[in-house]
N, C-alpha and C positions, 0 to 999 in steps of 0.2 A: 686307633686314635685319628689317623689321617682321614679314614673313611667317614668317621663320625663328623669330623670338621667339614668335609665336603658336603655331607647331607645337611648339616646345620646351615652351611652357606647356601645350598640349593633352596631349601625351604625358606630361608630368609629372603632370598631373591624373589621367589614366588610370592611371598607375603608382601614384599615391597611393590611388585608389579600390580598385585590385586588392589593394594591400597591406592596406588596412583591411578588405576583405571576406574575404580569404583565410583568416585565422585563425578567425573565427567560423564560416565555412562548413566549414572542415576539422574544427573541433571538433565540429560537428553530425554530420559524416560518421563520426567516430570513435565518438561516443556511440551513434548509431543502428546501428552495426555494419557500415557499408558498406566500411570498410577492414579488416574482420576476416573473412577467408574461412572458410567452414564447415570445410574440411579442417585449418585451423590450430587448431581448438578441440578440446582433449583433456579427458578426464575428470579431475577432481580430487575424489576421493571420500573423503579422509581416510586414516587409518592402517589401516583394516580394512574388510571388506565392509560395504556399506550395509545398514541395517535398514529394512524396509518396514513402515509402520504400516497395518494392514488397515482397509478400509472408510473410506478418506479420499479421496474422488473430488472433484477440482476445488475444493479448499479454498483460497480466495483469501487469507484473512487468518488470523493466528495470534497468540494472546496468552498470556503466562505469568501465571497468578494466583499470586502469591508466597505468600499465606497457606496455600493448599492444595497448592502445588507441582504444579498441574495445568495443562495447556494447553487453551485454549478455541479452537475454530475453527468456521467455517461452511462447509458443503460442499454438493455436489449429489448426488443419488442416481443420476443418469444422466450419464456422462462426455461424451455428445454434446449435452447441454442447451444449452451455449453456442453450438453450431453453428447453432441455429435462432433463438435470442433471447438477446442479452446487450448491453443498451444501453451497458455500460461500454466496449465496443470498437466502438460504433456499429453493432451488428448488430441489425436489426429485421426480419429475413427472415420469421419466422413467429410472430406474437403468440400463436398457439394452442399453440405448442410450449413450454409452461412446465410445470414440475412442482414438487413440494414438496421443497425442499432441507431440510437438517438443521443443527441446532446439535450439535456433537460435542465431547466431552471426550477428551483424549489423556493417558494416564498415561506420563510420560517415563521412569519406572523400569522399566515392563514393556513399553513400546512397543505398548500396546493402545489401542483406541478404544471409545467408548460414545456412541451416538446418544441424545440426550435426547428424551423424549416431550414434544411441545409441547401442553400442556394449554390448551384454550380457543382455540387458533389454528386458523383455517380459511383455506383459499386457498393459492395458490402462494407459494413462498419462493425467489426468485432471488437467491442470496446474493452478497455482495461484502464490503465492509469491516465489521468488528465491533469492539467493545471491551467490556471487563468492568470492573465497579467494585464494590467492597465497602468498608464503613466499618471503621475500626480497632476500633470498639466491637462490631461484629458481622461478623467476616471470613468467617463461614460462609454468609452470605447474599450472593449474587452477582447483580448486575443486568447483564443482557446486552443490549447495543444492537446491532442488526443491520440493515444496509441491505438493502432489498428492491426490486429493479427490476421493477416491474409494468407490463404494457401499460396504456395510458391508455384506459379505456372511452369517454371522451368523444371520442376520436379515431376508434376503430374501430366504435363502436356507433351513431353518428349516421347519419341517412339518406344524407348525403354525407360519407363518412369523410374526416376530415382538413381539411374546408373551414373549419370554425370553430375547431377545436382542432388546430393543427399538431403539437403535441408528441405523439410516438408513445408515450412512456413516462410513467408517473406514479410516480416512485420515492418511497419513504418509508422511515422507520426504524421497525423493530419493537422493542418493549421487553418483555423477559421477566425473570422473577425465579426464581432457582435456589438451592436449598439444597444445599451440598456434601454428598455421600454419597447423595443421592436420584437417581432415574432420570428426572426430568422437569424441565421449565421451565414456569412458569406465565406465560401471555401476559397482559400488563397493558394495553397500548394501542399504537396506531400514531401516528406523528408525520409530518405532511405540511404543507408551507408553500411559497408561491411562491418564497421565497428559496432553498429547497433544490431546486436545478434539476437538477444532474448530480452527485449525491452519490457519493463514492468511498470515503472512509475517515473515521473519527471518533475522538475522544478524549473519554471520559466523565470529568467532574471531580466528579460527585456522582451520586446516584440520580436527579436530575431536571435535570441540566445537562450539555451536551456541546458540543463544537466539531465541525463537519463541513466537509469540503472539497467544493467544486464543481470537478470536474476539467477541464471544458471550458465555454467560452462558447457554442460551436456544438455541439449534440448529435450532428450527423450530417452526412454529405456532404463535399464538397470543402473547405469552410471549416474543418471539424473537422480534416481531414488537414493543411491548411495550418497550423492552430494547432499541431499536433504538430511540424511541421517547422521552425517559427520558435523563438524563444527569449525569455528574460526582457526583452531590450532591444527586441524587435519585436512581441511578442504577450502582454503582461502583462494578460490579460483575465479571469482567474479570481479567485475569492475564497474566504474561509473564513467560515462563519456560526456564530454562537453561538446556542444554543437553551436556553431555560429553560422547564420544564414546571410549571405551577401545580397540576395534578391528574393523578396517575398512573393514574386509573381511568376517565377520560372515554372514551366510545366514539367520539366524533367526532374523527378524526385531526387536524383543523385547529383544534380548540378548546383553550383553556387553554394557549396558547403565547405566549412573548415571544421574538421572533426578531430578530436584528440582525447586520449585517456586522461581523466582527471584524478582518478584514484584506483589503485589496483590492490590485489591481495586481500580481498574481502570474501566472506562466506555468505552465500545466498542473499546478495543485495536485492532488496525488494522495494519496500516503500521508501519514498523520498519526500521530505517536506522542509519547512522553514521553522525557525524558532520565534522568539519574541520580536515584534516589529522594530523594537529599539536596537536590535542587533541584526542588521540585514546580512551580515557576513555568515551567520550561522545556518548550516544545513543539518537536517536530521535524517539519518540513514538507518534503515531497519534490516537486520538479519532475520528474515521471517521464520524459518524453521529453527533457528537458534534461539529465538525469543530475546534478542539483544537489540537495544536502541543505542546507536552511536551518534555522537555529535561531532561535527566537522566545521571547519572554517574555509570560506572561499575568499580569494582576493577581490577587493572592491575597486582596486586600481586596474583599469582596462589595459594598461600597458604591461601588466604582469601576466605570466602564464596562468590559465584558469584551473590550476591544480587545487585539490582539496587536501586539507591537513586534518586528520582525525585527532580529536583531543581527549575524548573519554567515552566510556561505554557503561550501559546499565543492563544487567541481566534480570529479566522478568520470568514469570513462572508458566507462561503459555507461549505459543507461537504468536507472532505479531504481524501486522501488515502495514497499511498506509497510515502515517502519522499526521496529526494536526496539532496546532498549538492554541490553547485557550487563553485569551487575554481578559483578565477579570477587571472589567470597567468599574465595578462596584466594590473594589477591594477596600478593606479597612486595615487599621494598624494591627489588628489581631487576626484577621482572616483575609489573606490574599490567595485566591484559588487559582491563580495563573499557573499554567503548566502544560505538560504534553498529554495528549489524548491518543491512546493506542488501542486499536481494535485487534482482535485475534480469535483463535480457535481454542476451545477448551480440550478438545480431543482431536487434534490434527491427524492422528493415526487413522481415523475413520475416513479421511478424505479420499482414500482409495476407492470408496464406494460412493463417490460424489454424485454419480448418475442414477443412484437408487434413492428415490424420494422417500422410501420407507426408513432409510437410515438417517437418524438425526445428525445434524452438524452443529453442535453447541457453540454459541457465540459469546464472546466476552469483550468488555471494554475497560481499559485501565486508565486512571487519571494519575499521572506522575507529577506531584507537586511538592513544594518545599513547606513542610509543616513546622510549626513552633514546637510540637511534641513528637519527636521522631519515635519510630517503633523498631522492632527487630527486623523489619523488611526494608528499612531506610537504606538507600544506596547513595553515598556521597552527598548527603544532605537532602536527597529527594526520596519521597515515600510514595509507593504505588498503592492506589485505592481501587478496588473493584467496584465500578459504578454502574455496570450493566452486565446482566447475564441472562441468556435464554437457553433452555434445554435443547434447542435445536430443531424444533418443528415449526414454531411460529416465525422465528427469525433464523433462517438456515444459513449459517456462516455470517461472520462480521469481518469485513475487509477494510472498513474505514468508519470513522465517527467524527462528528464535529459538535462541539459544545458552545452554546451561546448563552450568555448571562441574561437574567431577568431583572429588570429594575425593581429593587426592593420597595420603592415608593408606590409602585403599581401592583405589588404582590403581598400586601399586608405586612410589610417589613421583613418578609422571609428572604433569606439568601439562597436562591435556587437558580437553576439553569435548565434549558432545553437541550437534550442530547439527541442528535440525529444519527442513527445507526443504519448501515446497509451492508450487503454482502453480495458476492458474485453469484451465489446460488439462492439468494433470498428473492421471493417474488414481491417483496415490498420493502420500502424504507419506513422506519418507525421513529417516532419522537417520544422520548420519555422525560418527564419532569423529575429532576433529582435535586437533593439537598447539597449545598456546597459549604 
C-alpha cells in the first residue's frame, strides 16, 4: 500500500512538472518559429506591388522625424558586411571586415533615399540601432544617435590577443548633428562606458540624454544562445542604461558622462521606442527572442532619478525587434488605427544560418491596436494584426517598420497607410500600401 502511494505520488509529481513546463516550452517553440514550417509562410504585401527604396542595404533601424516628415535610418554599404562581423548576432569571424556604413534619409512621399555626408567622422561605422531628436524650438536641427559595433583594439592588438581583454567588441554610440535640407551630418562625439556592454537600440530624450538597451549578458558563445532560448522567468539578465552627456564636444568618448542603470532584471532587452506623443513618459521595450513587448514609464521631472518602471507586457507569436508607434491622423469614431508597429522574424531559429543567402529569413510586421471588436488574440484590450509578411527571400529579415497614414481625401476615401519595412540582412527597404 505504501509503495503504491509512493508511485502514485511520484507519477503525480512528474505529471505536474510536465504540465508546468509544457506551456512555456511550447510558447518558446511558437515564438522562435519551430512550429511554423517554411512552406506555410506566404507573402502578405498589401494591396499593390511593393515599392523598393533604392540604396538602403542592411538598414537595421528606422525612425520617423515628424517635424520634417522624413525617415532616418542607418545602413551598410556592403550587404555582406554582417557575414564577417556583427556583434549584434554574436558574429566575430573577421574583425578586419568592417566598413563605413551610412546615415540615410528616406523621403516617404517619393520613396527615394539620400546618404548623408558624415563631416568630421573617421573610421568604420557598423550600424545598429539609432534615434533622432529635435527640440520644439528648433525642429530643423536634428541630433542623430547611432550605435557603432567596433572591434576592440585592446583585444586584437595586444601581444597575446584576448588574454587580458576578453571582449572582442568595443561598441559605442556616435552623435551627429544634422540640419534638415542639408546633405551632411556633423560628427560631434562618441560615447563609450563600461555599463554600455552590448548596446542594441536607444531612445533620445534630449540632445544630451538617452536610454540604451543591453541586449545580452553574455556577448557570445553557448551562454548567449542559452540566453536567447530562455525567457523572462529564467534569464532576466539584461538591463537598460541612462546616459547624460555634460559636454557634446569632448573628444574622449569616456569623458563627460553620467551613466546609471535605469531598469534591470529583463530578458533579451532589444528594441526601444516611444509610445503616443501625448504620453512622453512612455517607453516601449522589446524582449526580442521572447516575443514580448513591455511598456514602461520614465520620470519627466529632471530632478528625479532616471529609472524606468515597467507597467505591463504583451506576448506576441514571433520574435520582435525595434518598435515604433503609429499615430492615426485620420482616425474616426469607428476606426482609430493608432498603435504599436512591431517587426520580427517568423522563423528566428533559422537565424543561425544568417550568412547563407540561400536560407530564407521570413519577415513579419505586427500592428498592435485597440479594436472595437476584440478577438481571441486580444491582450489587455490590444489586438495584434499581421500586416506584412515575406517568405524571406525578397525581404530577408525585418528588424523595424514604420507606418505612415495616407490622407483619405487624396486616396479615394480609402483608409490606408504606407508601411516601410527593413531588416539587417535585407538588401532593400520596401514600402507596402496596406488597409487600415
